[in-house]
Every structure is written in structure tokens, then in C-alpha cells.
C-alpha positions as CSV (number, residue, x, y, z in Angstrom):
1,M,-12.0,2.2,4.0
2,T,-13.9,-0.4,2.0
3,E,-13.7,-3.9,3.5
4,L,-16.1,-6.1,1.7
5,A,-16.7,-6.8,-1.8
6,I,-18.8,-8.9,-3.4
7,I,-18.2,-11.4,-6.5
8,G,-21.8,-11.8,-8.3
9,G,-22.2,-15.0,-9.9
10,S,-25.2,-16.0,-12.4
11,G,-28.1,-14.2,-11.7
12,I,-26.4,-11.3,-9.7
13,T,-24.9,-9.0,-12.0
14,Q,-25.9,-6.1,-10.3
15,L,-26.8,-5.5,-6.4
16,Q,-30.5,-4.2,-5.4
17,S,-30.3,-1.5,-3.3
18,L,-27.0,-0.7,-4.1
19,Q,-26.4,3.4,-4.4
20,I,-23.3,3.5,-7.2
21,I,-20.8,6.0,-6.4
22,R,-18.1,5.1,-9.4
23,R,-16.9,2.7,-11.5
24,E,-13.0,2.2,-11.6
25,V,-11.0,0.3,-14.3
26,V,-8.3,-1.5,-12.6
27,H,-5.9,-2.7,-14.8
28,T,-3.6,-6.1,-13.5
29,P,-0.4,-7.9,-13.9
30,Y,-2.5,-11.0,-14.8
31,G,-5.2,-9.1,-17.2
32,E,-7.9,-7.1,-17.2
33,P,-10.9,-7.6,-14.7
34,S,-14.0,-9.2,-15.8
35,A,-15.6,-5.9,-15.4
36,P,-14.8,-2.1,-14.2
37,L,-15.1,-2.4,-10.0
38,V,-18.9,-0.9,-8.6
39,H,-17.9,1.2,-6.0
40,G,-21.3,2.2,-4.0
41,L,-23.1,2.2,-1.0
42,L,-25.1,-0.1,0.7
43,H,-27.0,0.2,4.3
44,G,-24.7,3.9,4.3
45,R,-21.6,1.4,4.2
46,D,-19.1,1.2,1.4
47,L,-19.4,-2.0,-0.5
48,V,-17.4,-3.1,-4.2
49,F,-19.0,-4.9,-6.5
50,L,-17.9,-7.2,-9.2
51,P,-19.7,-9.6,-11.8
52,R,-17.7,-12.6,-12.2
53,H,-18.9,-13.2,-16.3
54,G,-19.2,-9.5,-16.8
55,A,-21.7,-7.0,-17.2
56,G,-23.4,-8.5,-19.9
57,H,-23.2,-11.9,-18.3
58,T,-21.0,-12.9,-21.6
59,I,-17.8,-14.8,-19.7
60,P,-18.2,-18.5,-19.4
61,P,-16.7,-19.9,-16.2
62,H,-13.2,-21.5,-17.8
63,K,-12.9,-18.6,-18.9
64,V,-13.3,-16.0,-15.9
65,N,-9.7,-14.2,-15.2
66,Y,-9.7,-15.2,-11.6
67,R,-6.6,-13.8,-11.0
68,A,-6.9,-10.1,-12.2
69,N,-10.0,-10.1,-10.4
70,L,-8.7,-11.5,-7.3
71,W,-5.7,-9.4,-7.7
72,A,-7.6,-5.9,-8.5
73,L,-9.7,-6.2,-5.3
74,S,-6.5,-6.9,-2.9
75,Q,-5.2,-3.6,-4.8
76,L,-8.1,-1.8,-3.4
77,N,-7.3,-3.2,0.3
78,I,-10.2,-5.3,0.2
79,K,-10.2,-7.7,3.2
80,N,-13.3,-9.8,2.7
81,V,-15.0,-11.0,-0.5
82,V,-18.0,-13.0,-0.6
83,G,-18.6,-15.1,-3.9
84,I,-21.9,-15.6,-4.4
85,A,-22.6,-18.7,-7.0
86,A,-25.5,-20.3,-8.6
87,V,-24.9,-24.0,-8.0
88,G,-26.9,-27.6,-8.8
89,A,-27.7,-29.8,-6.0
90,I,-26.4,-33.3,-4.9
91,H,-27.4,-33.7,-1.6
92,R,-31.1,-34.6,-1.5
93,E,-32.0,-31.9,1.5
94,M,-30.5,-29.1,-0.8
95,D,-33.8,-28.0,-2.7
96,P,-33.9,-25.8,-5.5
97,G,-33.9,-22.2,-4.4
98,S,-32.6,-22.9,-1.0
99,V,-29.0,-20.6,-0.2
100,V,-25.8,-23.0,1.3
101,V,-22.5,-21.6,2.7
102,P,-20.2,-24.6,2.0
103,D,-17.5,-25.4,4.2
104,Q,-15.2,-27.4,1.9
105,I,-14.7,-27.4,-1.4
106,I,-13.1,-30.7,-4.2
107,D,-11.5,-28.7,-7.5
108,Y,-12.1,-31.0,-10.3
109,T,-10.9,-27.9,-13.2
110,Y,-8.3,-28.1,-15.4
111,G,-6.1,-25.6,-17.8
112,R,-7.2,-22.2,-15.1
113,N,-4.7,-19.8,-13.9
114,H,-4.7,-21.1,-10.3
115,T,-2.1,-19.4,-8.5
116,F,-0.1,-16.4,-8.1
117,F,2.9,-18.0,-7.2
118,E,4.6,-19.6,-10.6
119,S,7.0,-17.0,-11.9
120,D,10.0,-14.9,-10.7
121,L,10.0,-16.7,-7.4
122,S,12.7,-16.4,-4.3
123,H,11.4,-19.7,-2.5
124,V,8.2,-21.7,-3.4
125,T,5.2,-20.8,-1.8
126,H,2.6,-23.0,-0.6
127,V,-0.4,-22.0,1.1
128,D,-2.5,-24.1,3.9
129,F,-6.4,-24.9,1.8
130,T,-7.3,-27.2,5.2
131,S,-10.1,-24.9,5.2
132,P,-10.9,-23.6,2.1
133,Y,-13.1,-20.8,3.5
134,C,-12.7,-18.3,5.9
135,S,-14.4,-19.0,9.2
136,R,-14.8,-15.6,10.4
137,L,-16.8,-14.7,7.2
138,R,-18.9,-17.7,6.8
139,E,-20.3,-17.1,9.9
140,A,-21.0,-13.7,9.2
141,L,-22.8,-14.8,6.8
142,L,-24.9,-17.5,8.3
143,R,-25.6,-15.2,11.4
144,S,-27.0,-12.4,8.7
145,A,-29.2,-15.0,7.5
146,S,-30.9,-16.0,10.5
147,A,-31.2,-11.9,11.3
148,C,-33.4,-12.0,8.1
149,G,-34.9,-15.3,8.7
150,I,-33.7,-17.5,5.8
151,G,-33.0,-20.9,6.4
152,I,-29.7,-21.8,5.2
153,A,-27.7,-25.0,5.1
154,S,-24.4,-24.3,7.2
155,S,-22.4,-26.8,6.1
156,A,-21.7,-28.3,2.2
157,T,-18.7,-30.3,0.2
158,Y,-18.6,-27.8,-3.1
159,G,-17.6,-29.9,-6.0
160,A,-15.9,-27.3,-8.7
161,T,-16.1,-28.9,-11.9
162,Q,-14.9,-27.5,-15.8
163,G,-18.2,-26.0,-17.6
164,P,-19.8,-24.5,-19.6
165,R,-21.5,-27.9,-20.3
166,L,-23.5,-29.0,-17.4
167,E,-22.4,-32.6,-16.3
168,T,-23.5,-36.0,-17.0
169,A,-25.3,-38.2,-14.4
170,M,-22.4,-40.4,-14.2
171,E,-20.2,-37.7,-13.4
172,I,-22.6,-36.6,-10.4
173,N,-22.8,-39.8,-9.6
174,R,-18.9,-40.6,-8.8
175,M,-19.1,-36.6,-7.6
176,E,-21.7,-38.0,-4.6
177,R,-19.3,-41.0,-3.6
178,D,-16.3,-38.2,-3.4
179,G,-18.4,-36.8,-1.0
180,C,-19.4,-33.3,-3.0
181,D,-23.4,-31.7,-2.1
182,L,-23.2,-28.7,-4.8
183,V,-21.7,-28.9,-8.4
184,G,-21.0,-25.5,-9.4
185,M,-18.1,-24.1,-11.9
186,T,-16.7,-21.1,-10.8
187,G,-15.7,-22.1,-7.2
188,M,-12.0,-22.5,-7.8
189,P,-9.2,-21.1,-8.4
190,E,-11.2,-18.2,-7.2
191,A,-11.3,-19.4,-3.4
192,A,-7.5,-20.5,-3.7
193,L,-6.8,-17.4,-5.0
194,A,-8.2,-15.3,-2.6
195,R,-5.9,-17.3,0.0
196,E,-2.9,-17.0,-1.4
197,L,-3.5,-13.0,-1.1
198,D,-4.8,-13.2,2.5
199,I,-8.2,-12.0,1.5
200,C,-11.0,-13.7,4.1
201,Y,-13.2,-15.6,1.4
202,A,-16.2,-17.1,1.7
203,S,-19.1,-18.5,-0.8
204,C,-22.8,-18.2,-0.7
205,A,-24.4,-21.0,-3.1
206,V,-27.5,-20.8,-4.6
207,V,-29.5,-23.9,-5.5
208,A,-30.8,-22.9,-8.9
209,N,-31.1,-27.0,-10.2
210,W,-30.8,-30.4,-9.0
211,A,-27.8,-31.8,-10.9
212,A,-27.7,-34.1,-13.4
213,G,-29.7,-37.7,-12.9
214,R,-31.4,-35.7,-9.5
215,G,-34.0,-34.4,-11.0
216,D,-37.4,-36.0,-12.8
217,G,-35.9,-34.4,-16.3
218,P,-33.7,-32.5,-18.2
219,I,-32.4,-30.0,-16.7
220,T,-33.9,-26.8,-18.4
221,M,-32.7,-22.8,-18.1
222,K,-35.8,-22.1,-17.7
223,E,-36.4,-24.1,-14.2
224,I,-32.8,-22.5,-13.5
225,K,-33.4,-18.9,-14.1
226,S,-36.7,-19.4,-11.8
227,H,-34.8,-21.1,-9.0
228,L,-32.6,-18.5,-9.3
229,E,-35.0,-15.3,-9.2
230,T,-36.2,-17.3,-6.0
231,G,-32.7,-17.6,-4.3
232,M,-31.0,-14.1,-5.5
233,A,-33.7,-12.6,-3.4
234,K,-32.6,-14.6,-0.1
235,V,-29.3,-13.5,-0.9
236,H,-30.1,-9.7,-1.2
237,S,-31.9,-9.6,1.8
238,L,-28.4,-11.4,3.6
239,L,-26.6,-8.9,2.0
240,Y,-28.0,-6.2,3.4
241,E,-27.9,-7.8,6.6
242,L,-24.2,-8.7,6.5
243,M,-23.4,-5.0,5.5
244,L,-24.5,-4.9,9.4
245,I,-22.1,-7.3,10.6
246,V,-18.9,-7.7,8.3
């Protein structure tokens, strides 16, 4: 039985070395997932891959059907999900091209369908979100990085913004005062929805650029692409190693 799924973000619409077995279209009560689920083998073990922004990277972060994505994975009895995400660095020591496994999150998003518990309820349901990421899967990611010699930041607060525009310098200043180390657009409600479904979820963030006002000039797509290539090469190695642990 498949135990692990990867949700790929910007820069990772497919997995290198994944031996694809089949693609599965899954229909959910919440609409269609971002793309067909890709079933394959990595390191000889079963894996499911789902590109968050669609196979052609056409779905902006505020339009991703997060509920359909997580529900589809849950229906396949997936127990562990790693969400890969491109982020901007607020913390001075998290250089572009580096990889971070955050342990906290602050949600600045709005207008997204952020829960499964909203209608036809027999009772009101709350979930504990004190620690938003699964500690077991976070530790597996950190051990995998160590095993393949990848330096990785093991603690950070991810600030989830609405997108699709990038932030202003003053917005980043506010986020820094709030305690954010990273800024991204897809961390929520993905993490919370996974918790509602009892899925062990962790984030693996690739720093694509300095956040607004933190670099030497304007943020360019050329810069982001270059740093993503560096960071995603590390992620591919890390995930290959992860298959031996999870």
C-alpha cells in the first residue's frame, strides 16, 4: 500500500527518477484536484505525486483546490504527505537556493476554502493545530537531508500570504515583526486540511528569492528560476533518501 505522497509546488511539476506506473483521475465532493494523481515507484517503493499548480503550472496559489487535493489523497489511504513549496526568505541566514523544513506557520490568506467541517455537521469540530506540521515526518526529512549531505534549516515560521502578487517591503517588515522567517503562498490551508484528515503532513520549502526589501534590487523571475533549480536538485536527492525511511 502506498504510504507517501508528494505535493509538488513551483519548480517541481514532475519527479526525476520516478518510474510512472499510471495516472488516476479522482473525483471528489469538493471538485477536481489540480491534476490526475501520478502513481509510481521511487527507490523501488510506491509513491503518489500531485502537482499543486496543475501539470502545466497554470493554477495560481489562491485558486488551488486544496480541499480536493487532500481529499483525493485521503481516499487513497495516504498516511504521509510532503508539501514542496517555493518561498521567499525573510530570515537573513536562509539564503536563496537553500532548503528549510518549517515547524510553525502564520496564516495571512483569506477567502480560501479552509476546512472540511462547515456544513451538514452533527456537531462542531475543532482540531488541535498547536504544532501544524507532523513531527515524525519532519524528523524523517531532516534525517534524509543529513544522510545525503544537504545542509538544511530545521526550524522556521512560514508566513502564508494570499498571492498571486508578491509582497511589499512593508508587508515583509510586518511579517518579520510577527516572527515569520519565510513567506509563501500555498502553505495554508493545505497544512490545516491535512490535519483535519489525520494525514501526517510536513513542508519542505525551497528558498527561491529574498523577500521584498531584503535583496539588492527588484525580485526577478530569472533570479527565482535559477535558485529554484539549485534548491530543487537538493529536494530530489532528499526525497530519494526519504523513501528509505518512511
